[in-house]
C-alpha positions as CSV (number, residue, x, y, z in Angstrom):
1,M,76.4,60.8,-54.7
2,E,75.0,63.9,-52.9
3,T,71.5,63.1,-54.0
4,E,71.8,59.5,-52.8
5,R,73.1,60.6,-49.4
6,I,70.1,62.9,-49.0
7,V,67.6,60.2,-49.8
8,V,69.3,57.8,-47.4
9,E,69.1,60.3,-44.6
10,E,65.4,61.0,-45.3
11,E,64.7,57.3,-45.2
12,K,66.5,56.9,-41.9
13,E,64.4,59.7,-40.4
14,A,61.2,58.2,-41.6
15,A,62.1,54.8,-40.3
16,A,62.9,56.2,-36.9
17,L,59.5,58.0,-36.8
18,I,57.6,54.8,-37.8
19,Q,59.6,52.7,-35.2
20,Q,58.7,55.2,-32.5
21,R,55.0,55.1,-33.5
22,E,54.9,51.3,-33.4
23,Q,56.4,51.3,-29.9
24,E,53.7,53.6,-28.7
25,T,50.8,51.5,-30.1
26,T,52.2,48.0,-29.7
27,P,51.5,46.4,-26.2
28,T,54.6,45.3,-24.3
29,E,53.0,42.0,-23.3
30,N,53.3,40.6,-26.8
31,P,56.7,41.5,-28.0
32,T,56.7,38.8,-30.7
33,T,54.4,40.7,-33.0
34,C,57.2,43.0,-34.1
35,L,60.6,42.2,-35.5
36,P,63.8,43.1,-33.6
37,R,64.9,46.7,-33.9
38,S,68.4,45.8,-34.7
39,P,69.2,44.7,-38.2
40,V,69.3,40.9,-38.6
41,K,71.8,39.5,-41.0
42,S,70.6,36.6,-43.0
43,K,71.7,34.6,-45.9
44,T,72.2,36.6,-49.0
45,L,69.9,35.5,-51.8
46,T,70.2,36.0,-55.4
47,K,66.8,37.7,-55.4
48,Q,65.2,39.8,-52.8
49,I,61.8,41.6,-52.7
50,K,61.7,45.1,-51.4
51,I,58.3,46.0,-49.8
52,L,57.4,49.7,-49.9
53,L,54.2,51.5,-48.9
54,T,53.0,54.2,-51.2
55,P,49.9,56.3,-50.3
56,V,47.3,56.7,-53.0
57,S,45.1,59.5,-51.6
58,A,45.2,61.2,-48.3
59,T,41.9,63.0,-48.7
60,C,39.7,59.9,-49.3
61,G,36.8,59.7,-46.9
62,E,36.5,55.9,-46.9
63,H,39.3,54.0,-45.1
64,N,40.3,50.3,-45.0
65,K,39.0,49.7,-48.5
66,H,41.4,48.0,-50.9
67,L,41.7,47.9,-54.6
68,P,40.0,44.9,-56.1
69,Q,42.1,41.8,-56.7
70,K,41.1,41.8,-60.4
71,R,43.6,44.7,-60.9
72,L,46.4,42.6,-59.5
73,L,45.4,39.9,-62.0
74,E,45.4,42.4,-64.8
75,Q,48.8,43.6,-63.7
76,F,50.3,40.1,-63.7
77,S,48.5,39.1,-66.9
78,S,50.1,42.0,-68.7
79,C,53.5,40.7,-67.7
80,E,55.2,38.9,-70.5
81,E,57.7,37.1,-68.3
82,P,57.4,33.4,-67.9
83,F,56.0,31.9,-64.7
84,G,59.3,30.9,-63.4
85,K,60.5,34.5,-63.1
86,E,59.5,36.9,-60.5
87,P,57.0,39.4,-62.1
88,K,56.2,42.8,-60.8
89,A,52.9,42.9,-58.9
90,K,50.9,45.3,-56.8
91,K,49.5,44.2,-53.5
92,I,47.0,45.8,-51.2
93,C,47.5,46.3,-47.5
94,S,46.3,48.7,-44.7
95,D,46.2,52.4,-45.1
96,Y,49.5,54.0,-43.9
97,S,49.0,57.3,-45.5
98,S,50.9,59.2,-42.8
99,P,53.6,61.8,-43.4
100,E,56.2,59.3,-42.3
101,T,55.1,56.7,-44.8
102,R,55.0,59.2,-47.6
103,A,58.7,60.0,-47.0
104,I,59.7,56.5,-47.9
105,S,58.3,56.9,-51.4
106,H,61.0,59.2,-52.6
107,G,63.4,57.8,-55.1
108,V,61.3,54.7,-55.7
109,S,59.4,54.0,-58.9
110,E,55.7,53.5,-58.2
111,V,52.7,52.6,-60.2
112,V,49.2,53.5,-59.2
113,F,46.0,52.1,-60.8
114,N,42.6,53.8,-60.8
115,T,43.2,56.3,-57.9
116,D,39.9,58.1,-58.1
117,S,38.3,60.2,-55.4
118,H,36.2,57.4,-54.0
119,R,38.9,54.9,-53.3
120,C,41.9,55.2,-51.1
121,G,44.5,52.7,-49.9
122,S,48.1,51.7,-50.0
123,V,49.7,50.0,-53.0
124,V,52.5,47.7,-52.3
125,E,55.0,47.5,-55.1
126,A,57.0,44.4,-55.3
127,V,60.2,45.2,-57.0
128,S,62.5,42.4,-58.1
129,S,66.2,43.3,-58.2
130,D,69.2,41.3,-58.9
131,L,71.7,42.0,-56.1
132,E,75.2,40.9,-55.8
133,T,76.5,39.0,-52.8
134,D,78.6,41.9,-51.7
135,G,76.2,44.6,-52.4
136,D,76.3,48.2,-51.4
137,S,76.1,48.5,-47.6
138,E,73.8,51.4,-47.7
139,S,71.2,49.4,-49.7
140,D,71.3,46.6,-47.2
141,R,70.8,49.0,-44.4
142,N,67.9,50.6,-46.2
143,D,66.3,47.2,-46.7
144,E,66.6,46.3,-43.1
145,E,65.1,49.6,-42.0
146,V,62.1,49.1,-44.3
147,S,61.6,45.5,-43.0
148,T,61.2,46.9,-39.5
149,Q,58.2,48.9,-40.6
150,L,55.9,45.9,-41.1
151,S,54.8,43.2,-38.7
152,A,55.2,39.5,-39.2
153,Y,51.4,39.2,-40.0
154,E,51.6,41.9,-42.7
155,R,54.6,40.3,-44.3
156,K,52.9,36.9,-44.4
157,R,49.8,38.4,-45.8
158,L,51.6,40.2,-48.6
159,K,53.4,37.1,-49.4
160,N,50.2,35.1,-49.8
161,I,48.6,37.8,-51.9
162,T,51.6,37.9,-54.2
163,E,51.6,34.1,-54.6
164,N,47.9,34.0,-55.3
165,A,48.2,36.8,-57.9
166,K,51.0,34.9,-59.6
167,F,48.9,31.7,-59.8
168,F,45.9,33.4,-61.2
169,A,48.0,35.3,-63.7
170,S,49.6,32.1,-64.9
171,L,46.1,30.9,-65.8
172,K,45.6,33.8,-68.2
173,L,41.9,34.0,-67.6
174,F,41.5,37.4,-69.1
175,E,43.2,36.5,-72.3
176,V,41.0,33.4,-72.6
177,E,37.9,35.5,-71.9
178,A,38.9,38.0,-74.6
179,S,39.6,35.3,-77.2
180,L,36.2,33.6,-76.5
181,R,34.4,36.9,-76.9
182,N,36.1,37.5,-80.2
183,M,35.2,34.0,-81.4
184,T,31.5,34.4,-80.5
185,A,31.4,37.8,-82.1
186,R,32.8,36.5,-85.4
187,V,30.7,33.4,-85.6
188,Q,27.0,34.3,-85.4
189,S,24.9,31.5,-86.6
190,P,21.5,32.4,-87.9
191,K,18.6,31.3,-85.7
192,I,16.9,28.2,-86.9
193,Q,13.2,28.0,-86.4
194,R,12.1,24.6,-85.3
195,I,8.9,23.3,-86.7
196,K,6.7,21.9,-84.0
197,H,5.0,18.8,-85.2
198,S,1.7,18.0,-83.6
199,K,1.9,14.8,-81.6
200,A,-0.4,12.1,-82.8
201,K,-2.9,11.2,-80.1
202,T,-2.6,7.6,-79.3
203,E,-5.5,6.0,-77.5
204,T,-4.4,3.9,-74.6
205,T,-6.3,0.6,-74.3
206,C,-6.7,-1.0,-70.9
207,R,-5.8,-4.6,-70.7
208,R,-8.7,-6.9,-69.8
209,S,-8.5,-10.4,-68.6
210,M,-10.3,-13.2,-70.3
211,R,-12.7,-13.4,-67.3
212,L,-13.8,-9.8,-67.9
213,Q,-14.0,-10.4,-71.6
214,K,-16.2,-13.4,-70.8
215,V,-14.0,-15.7,-72.8
216,D,-13.2,-19.2,-71.8
217,P,-9.5,-20.0,-71.2
218,L,-9.8,-22.3,-74.3
219,S,-10.8,-19.2,-76.3
220,I,-14.3,-20.4,-76.6
221,P,-16.9,-17.5,-76.0
222,L,-19.1,-18.0,-73.1
223,P,-22.9,-17.7,-73.3
224,E,-24.4,-14.4,-72.4
225,A,-25.5,-14.1,-68.8
226,Q,-29.2,-13.7,-68.2
227,A,-30.3,-10.2,-67.1
228,H,-31.2,-10.1,-63.5
229,P,-34.3,-8.1,-62.5
230,E,-33.6,-4.7,-61.0
231,P,-34.0,-4.6,-57.2
232,S,-37.1,-3.0,-55.9
233,V,-36.8,0.6,-54.7
234,D,-38.4,-0.3,-51.4
235,E,-36.0,-3.0,-50.1
236,Y,-38.2,-3.7,-47.0
237,P,-41.8,-3.3,-48.2
238,R,-44.6,-3.3,-45.7
239,L,-46.1,-6.6,-44.9
240,P,-49.6,-7.3,-46.0
241,P,-52.4,-6.3,-43.6
242,G,-54.0,-8.8,-41.4
243,P,-52.7,-11.6,-39.1
244,L,-49.4,-13.3,-39.7
245,Q,-48.5,-16.8,-38.6
246,M,-46.1,-17.2,-35.8
247,I,-43.4,-19.2,-37.7
248,P,-39.7,-18.7,-37.0
249,I,-37.6,-17.7,-40.0
250,D,-35.2,-20.6,-39.6
251,Q,-37.8,-23.3,-39.0
252,E,-40.8,-24.7,-40.8
253,E,-44.4,-24.9,-39.6
254,G,-45.0,-27.8,-37.3
255,N,-41.4,-28.1,-36.1
256,D,-41.1,-29.8,-32.8
257,A,-38.7,-27.2,-31.4
258,T,-41.1,-24.4,-32.3
259,E,-44.1,-26.3,-30.9
260,G,-42.3,-26.9,-27.6
261,F,-41.3,-23.3,-27.3
262,L,-44.8,-22.0,-27.9
263,N,-46.3,-24.4,-25.4
264,M,-43.7,-23.3,-22.8
265,W,-44.6,-19.7,-23.4
266,A,-48.3,-20.4,-23.0
267,K,-47.7,-22.4,-19.9
268,I,-45.8,-19.8,-18.0
269,S,-48.3,-17.1,-19.0
270,Q,-51.2,-18.9,-17.2
271,V,-49.8,-18.0,-13.8
272,N,-51.1,-14.6,-12.6
273,P,-48.4,-12.1,-12.5
274,K,-47.1,-10.9,-9.2
275,V,-48.4,-7.6,-8.0
276,I,-45.6,-5.0,-7.6
277,E,-45.4,-3.8,-4.1
278,T,-43.7,-0.8,-2.6
279,P,-40.1,-1.8,-1.8
280,T,-39.2,-2.3,1.8
281,C,-35.4,-2.9,1.6
282,N,-33.1,0.0,2.0
283,L,-30.5,1.2,-0.4
284,E,-27.7,-0.9,1.1
285,S,-29.6,-4.1,0.8
286,Y,-30.5,-3.1,-2.8
287,Q,-26.9,-2.6,-3.6
288,A,-26.0,-5.9,-2.2
289,R,-28.6,-7.6,-4.4
290,L,-27.2,-5.8,-7.5
291,R,-23.7,-7.0,-6.7
292,K,-24.9,-10.6,-6.8
293,M,-26.1,-10.1,-10.4
294,V,-23.4,-11.5,-12.8
295,L,-23.1,-12.2,-16.5
296,R,-22.2,-15.7,-17.4
297,E,-21.1,-17.2,-20.7
298,D,-24.4,-18.9,-21.3
299,S,-26.3,-15.6,-20.7
300,V,-25.0,-14.0,-23.9
301,A,-26.6,-14.8,-27.3
302,K,-27.4,-13.3,-30.6
303,V,-31.2,-13.3,-31.0
304,V,-31.7,-10.9,-34.0
305,R,-29.7,-10.1,-37.1
306,N,-29.4,-6.3,-36.8
307,R,-29.3,-3.5,-34.3
308,I,-31.6,-3.9,-31.3
309,H,-34.2,-1.1,-30.7
310,S,-36.3,-2.6,-28.0
311,V,-36.1,-5.2,-25.2
312,A,-38.8,-6.8,-23.0
313,I,-38.7,-9.5,-20.3
314,H,-41.6,-11.9,-19.6
315,P,-42.9,-11.5,-16.0
316,S,-42.7,-15.2,-15.2
317,E,-41.2,-16.2,-11.9
318,S,-40.2,-19.7,-13.0
319,R,-38.5,-19.2,-16.4
320,T,-36.5,-16.4,-18.0
321,L,-37.9,-15.3,-21.4
322,V,-36.4,-12.2,-23.1
323,A,-37.6,-10.6,-26.3
324,A,-35.7,-8.2,-28.6
325,G,-36.7,-6.2,-31.7
326,D,-34.2,-5.1,-34.3
327,K,-33.9,-2.5,-37.0
328,W,-35.6,-4.5,-39.8
329,G,-38.7,-5.9,-38.1
330,Q,-37.3,-9.1,-36.5
331,I,-38.4,-10.1,-33.0
332,G,-36.2,-12.7,-31.3
333,L,-37.4,-14.6,-28.2
334,W,-34.8,-16.3,-26.1
335,D,-35.6,-18.9,-23.4
336,L,-32.5,-18.9,-21.2
337,D,-33.4,-22.1,-19.5
338,S,-33.4,-24.1,-22.7
339,G,-29.8,-23.3,-23.8
340,L,-28.4,-21.5,-26.8
341,E,-29.2,-24.0,-29.5
342,D,-32.9,-24.5,-28.8
343,G,-33.6,-21.4,-26.8
344,V,-33.6,-18.7,-29.6
345,H,-36.6,-18.3,-31.9
346,T,-36.8,-15.4,-34.4
347,F,-40.0,-14.1,-36.0
348,V,-40.6,-11.3,-38.6
349,P,-43.9,-9.6,-37.8
350,H,-42.7,-6.2,-39.1
351,S,-40.7,-4.8,-42.0
352,Q,-38.9,-1.9,-40.3
353,A,-37.5,-1.1,-36.9
354,V,-39.4,-2.4,-33.8
355,S,-39.1,0.7,-31.7
356,C,-41.2,-0.4,-28.6
357,M,-42.3,-3.7,-27.2
358,Y,-44.1,-4.9,-24.0
359,F,-45.7,-8.1,-22.6
360,S,-49.3,-7.5,-21.7
361,L,-49.9,-6.5,-18.1
362,S,-53.0,-8.7,-17.7
363,N,-52.1,-11.6,-20.1
364,P,-48.3,-12.2,-20.6
365,A,-49.2,-14.6,-23.5
366,H,-49.6,-11.5,-25.6
367,L,-46.6,-9.6,-26.9
368,L,-47.4,-6.2,-28.3
369,S,-45.0,-4.3,-30.6
370,V,-45.0,-1.2,-32.7
371,S,-42.8,-0.5,-35.7
372,H,-41.7,2.3,-38.1
373,D,-43.7,0.5,-40.8
374,G,-46.9,1.9,-39.2
375,T,-48.3,-1.2,-37.6
376,L,-49.1,-2.3,-34.0
377,R,-49.2,-6.1,-33.7
378,R,-50.1,-8.4,-30.9
379,G,-48.4,-11.8,-30.8
380,D,-50.8,-14.3,-29.3
381,V,-49.0,-17.5,-28.4
382,T,-52.2,-19.4,-27.7
383,R,-53.2,-19.1,-31.4
384,A,-49.6,-18.8,-32.8
385,V,-50.4,-15.7,-34.7
386,F,-49.5,-12.0,-34.9
387,D,-52.7,-10.0,-35.0
388,E,-52.8,-6.5,-36.5
389,V,-54.2,-4.2,-33.8
390,Y,-53.6,-0.9,-35.5
391,R,-52.3,0.2,-38.9
392,N,-51.4,3.6,-40.2
393,E,-50.2,3.8,-43.8
394,E,-49.1,7.5,-43.6
395,D,-47.2,7.8,-40.4
396,N,-44.4,5.7,-38.7
397,L,-45.1,4.6,-35.1
398,S,-42.6,5.3,-32.4
399,S,-43.9,4.0,-29.1
400,F,-47.0,3.0,-27.1
401,D,-48.2,2.3,-23.5
402,F,-51.2,0.9,-21.8
403,L,-53.9,3.4,-20.7
404,A,-55.9,0.7,-18.8
405,A,-54.6,-1.7,-16.2
406,D,-56.2,-4.6,-18.1
407,A,-54.2,-3.5,-21.3
408,S,-57.4,-3.2,-23.3
409,T,-56.7,0.4,-24.3
410,L,-53.5,1.7,-25.7
411,I,-52.1,5.1,-26.5
412,V,-49.7,5.1,-29.6
413,G,-47.2,7.8,-30.5
414,M,-46.1,8.7,-34.0
415,W,-42.9,10.3,-35.3
416,D,-44.8,13.3,-36.7
417,G,-46.0,14.4,-33.3
418,E,-49.4,12.8,-33.3
419,V,-50.9,10.2,-30.9
420,A,-53.7,7.7,-31.4
421,V,-56.0,6.0,-28.8
422,V,-56.5,2.3,-29.7
423,D,-58.9,-0.1,-28.2
424,Q,-58.0,-3.8,-28.7
425,R,-61.5,-4.9,-28.2
426,T,-62.7,-3.0,-31.2
427,P,-62.6,-5.1,-34.4
428,G,-60.5,-3.7,-37.2
429,A,-57.2,-1.8,-37.3
430,S,-58.3,1.7,-36.8
431,A,-57.9,4.2,-33.9
432,E,-60.6,5.5,-31.6
433,L,-59.0,8.9,-31.4
434,S,-56.2,10.8,-33.2
435,A,-54.8,13.9,-31.8
436,E,-52.0,16.3,-32.7
437,L,-49.6,17.2,-29.9
438,N,-47.7,20.4,-29.3
439,S,-44.5,18.8,-30.6
440,K,-42.7,18.1,-33.9
441,T,-41.8,14.6,-33.0
442,T,-43.0,12.0,-30.4
443,R,-40.2,9.6,-29.5
444,T,-41.7,7.9,-26.4
445,I,-45.1,7.7,-24.7
446,H,-45.5,6.6,-21.1
447,T,-48.5,6.7,-18.7
448,N,-48.7,7.5,-15.0
449,P,-48.9,4.1,-13.1
450,L,-51.6,5.5,-10.7
451,S,-53.3,8.2,-12.8
452,R,-53.3,6.5,-16.2
453,H,-55.1,9.3,-17.9
454,Y,-51.9,11.3,-17.6
455,F,-49.1,10.5,-20.1
456,V,-45.8,12.1,-20.8
457,A,-44.6,12.6,-24.4
458,A,-40.9,13.2,-25.2
459,G,-39.9,14.7,-28.6
460,A,-37.5,17.1,-30.2
461,G,-36.5,19.1,-27.2
462,D,-40.0,19.0,-25.7
463,V,-41.3,17.0,-22.8
464,D,-44.9,17.5,-22.0
465,I,-47.5,15.9,-19.8
466,Y,-51.0,15.6,-21.3
467,D,-54.4,14.5,-20.1
468,V,-55.9,12.0,-22.5
469,R,-59.4,13.2,-21.6
470,H,-58.6,16.6,-23.1
471,L,-57.0,15.5,-26.3
472,K,-58.3,17.2,-29.6
473,A,-57.8,16.4,-33.2
474,S,-55.7,19.6,-33.4
475,G,-54.5,22.2,-30.9
476,S,-54.1,19.9,-27.9
477,K,-52.3,21.7,-25.1
478,P,-50.2,20.0,-22.4
479,V,-51.1,20.1,-18.8
480,V,-47.5,21.1,-17.9
481,S,-44.2,21.2,-19.8
482,L,-40.9,20.0,-18.4
483,A,-38.5,22.7,-19.4
484,G,-34.7,22.8,-19.4
485,H,-33.8,20.5,-22.3
486,T,-31.6,22.2,-24.9
487,K,-31.5,19.3,-27.4
488,S,-33.7,16.4,-28.5
489,V,-35.0,14.1,-25.8
490,A,-34.7,10.4,-26.4
491,S,-37.1,9.2,-23.6
492,A,-39.2,10.3,-20.7
493,Y,-40.7,7.8,-18.2
494,F,-42.8,8.1,-15.0
495,S,-41.5,6.3,-11.9
496,P,-43.0,2.8,-11.8
497,V,-44.5,2.7,-8.3
498,T,-46.0,6.1,-7.5
499,G,-45.4,8.2,-10.7
500,N,-44.0,11.0,-8.5
501,R,-40.9,11.5,-10.7
502,V,-40.2,11.7,-14.4
503,L,-36.8,10.6,-15.8
504,T,-35.6,12.1,-19.1
505,T,-32.6,11.3,-21.3
506,C,-31.5,14.3,-23.4
507,A,-28.9,14.6,-26.1
508,D,-27.2,17.5,-24.2
509,D,-25.5,14.8,-22.1
510,T,-27.8,15.2,-19.2
511,L,-30.1,13.0,-17.2
512,R,-32.9,14.9,-15.4
513,I,-35.4,13.9,-12.8
514,F,-38.5,16.1,-12.3
515,E,-40.9,16.2,-9.4
516,T,-44.4,15.3,-10.5
517,T,-46.2,14.6,-7.2
518,C,-48.5,17.5,-7.9
519,I,-49.0,18.1,-11.7
520,S,-49.6,21.8,-11.9
521,S,-48.4,24.6,-14.1
522,S,-44.8,24.1,-13.1
523,V,-42.7,21.0,-12.4
524,P,-39.3,21.5,-10.6
525,V,-36.2,19.7,-11.4
526,L,-35.0,17.5,-8.6
527,T,-31.7,16.1,-9.9
528,T,-29.4,16.8,-12.8
529,I,-26.8,14.2,-13.7
530,R,-24.1,14.7,-16.3
531,H,-23.9,11.6,-18.5
532,N,-22.3,11.0,-21.9
533,N,-25.3,10.3,-24.1
534,Y,-23.6,10.8,-27.5
535,T,-23.9,7.4,-29.1
536,G,-23.2,8.4,-32.7
537,R,-24.8,7.1,-35.9
538,W,-24.2,3.4,-35.5
539,L,-25.5,2.9,-32.0
540,T,-29.1,3.1,-30.7
541,R,-29.7,6.1,-28.5
542,F,-29.7,5.6,-24.8
543,R,-32.9,5.5,-22.9
544,A,-32.7,5.5,-19.1
545,I,-35.4,3.3,-17.5
546,W,-36.6,2.9,-13.9
547,D,-36.2,-0.3,-12.0
548,P,-39.9,-1.4,-11.8
549,K,-39.3,-2.7,-8.2
550,R,-38.2,0.7,-6.9
551,D,-39.2,4.3,-7.3
552,D,-35.7,5.8,-6.8
553,C,-33.2,3.8,-8.9
554,F,-32.7,3.5,-12.7
555,V,-30.3,2.1,-15.2
556,V,-28.8,3.5,-18.4
557,G,-26.2,2.5,-21.0
558,S,-22.7,3.8,-20.9
559,M,-19.9,4.8,-23.3
560,S,-17.3,4.2,-20.6
561,R,-14.6,1.6,-20.7
562,P,-14.7,-1.2,-19.7
563,R,-18.2,-1.5,-21.2
564,Q,-20.9,-1.5,-18.6
565,I,-24.5,-0.6,-17.6
566,E,-24.8,2.0,-14.9
567,A,-27.3,2.1,-12.1
568,F,-28.0,5.5,-10.5
569,H,-30.0,6.7,-7.5
570,A,-32.6,9.5,-7.8
571,T,-30.2,11.7,-5.9
572,G,-27.6,11.4,-8.6
573,G,-25.2,8.9,-7.0
574,L,-23.9,5.9,-8.8
575,V,-25.3,2.8,-7.2
576,H,-23.7,0.0,-9.2
577,S,-22.0,-0.8,-12.5
578,F,-22.9,-4.0,-14.3
579,L,-19.8,-5.1,-16.2
580,S,-17.9,-8.2,-17.2
581,E,-14.5,-8.1,-18.8
582,D,-14.9,-11.5,-20.2
583,Y,-18.4,-11.4,-21.7
584,L,-19.4,-7.7,-22.1
585,G,-17.4,-5.9,-24.7
586,S,-20.0,-3.7,-26.4
587,V,-22.3,-0.8,-25.6
588,C,-25.8,-1.9,-24.4
589,S,-27.9,1.0,-25.5
590,I,-31.4,-0.6,-24.7
591,N,-32.0,-2.2,-21.3
592,A,-35.0,-3.8,-19.6
593,W,-35.7,-5.0,-16.1
594,H,-37.7,-8.0,-14.9
595,P,-40.8,-6.7,-13.1
596,T,-40.2,-8.6,-9.9
597,R,-36.9,-10.5,-10.1
598,Y,-33.3,-9.2,-10.2
599,I,-32.8,-9.8,-13.9
600,L,-31.4,-7.1,-16.2
601,A,-31.2,-7.6,-20.0
602,G,-29.1,-5.3,-22.2
603,G,-29.1,-5.2,-26.1
604,N,-26.3,-3.9,-28.3
605,S,-26.2,-2.8,-31.9
606,S,-25.2,-6.2,-33.3
607,G,-28.4,-8.1,-32.2
608,R,-26.9,-9.6,-29.1
609,L,-28.4,-9.8,-25.6
610,H,-26.5,-9.8,-22.3
611,V,-28.6,-10.9,-19.3
612,F,-27.4,-10.2,-15.8
613,K,-29.1,-12.3,-13.1
614,E,-28.5,-13.6,-9.6
């Protein structure tokens, strides 16, 4: 009895010290976190759990680290009592390894698992004891004193841990694991080596219809088809030399419509063309005239089959006759005054692209054209024949212009950078002179309207002015070069009235106007206009051309939307835009003016002409 009394007194002292410490650390604003200090009498139960804190190690350097829960499972698994009874278990809580806590551990049986130097904590021992209803008063008092040492959260936590440990212990996971290990250790089946059989390669056959097998639906074999001859390597061979009859491709010789058309062409060509005079109207009057030019439904027609490369307008004052050359040698002539059905007549004087075409200055009954097939032909409506003026089997022709005012002498440009002087009065299809220019390519050739011995040649980044009187077979040097172009030049033309300006169209998205009043060693740039000249692969390249009635205005195709043809002034300002939302829906890359009337024709890449007129 003396020993029990000493233990009880020590427990009282330890409880008083813990209660004093909790009062110092617990805030007064939240008094509900602690239990009342006075003992609370409750219903006596047949079983009661006593919670004690036992320190494991006071010298451990790591705090707040608990023993793993697996040890609790092992503890409960080792218990042989049934699940209904209250087994003994160990729970983990916070570290209360203080001198006051250690005083509580006297006289209580404790079990410690794996208390090494690297793990510290507090082990909670749940001791189940059968108490009588009228137990010892000192034991009740000790239990009440111990319950005051833990907060409500800690008691709830310990209760949850205990219940979880009981549940996992009832599953007996460790016993099952051990039994499975023993079973796998005893039964070790020998490894069976599987024999890999090579898969037989099955050839897959594609199903073919009876049509592909050339079998009749009635299972009667069809006769073998006759072998067709292989197409020629040259799909568009050059036409035979010599004159060609002027017969439309969709009509026969002697057709009444063709005869009427040719007679009309010959009739309007008998009138002497009007001489172009220096314009007297100012820019405002000119703009007003341009605004009156409209595109009507009957002014749009498809005259050739493929992409248009050249356009020309007959200089007649009474009728409107427009010619267009396409990519594969067709030349379509359209009489706008005869309607769409009877007005279009298409001829094939060439086998490749018709790159340049003009009506004769002195005799509009002649239509001259050059092609990539190396021929220069003259369509004579009076004889209804296309005469061959010049033929070159080695080089492709790109452009030409008239050296003489009577159109008797021509200068012809070639794609390889050469030029040839051709006289129509000389019999045969040869040139009077062939010269090599200082350029890799010659795209356009144009002569000065006043000094016709000067001509400008545009090529691959080079624009030069030459004197035809000083041309040589090799080593011909230009009189002056028009510098500033960074990419290939599509065209270069003298101004039509005085020839004092040269207009160039370059692939660097720039239109340039040069001053050529005095052709000397240097030619200054008057105006530079930014313009989108990138047409791509499927459109013909833009070629800006002067209005033959003026020396200061020109037109050029446009990539802008809505589709339009733009007219600029020599100063760089936009004068007018020819557009029609109803009838113009494509890019007109090639354009041509009537020499004296306000008529503008634009050709697109599908063989269609759009004619704006007053």
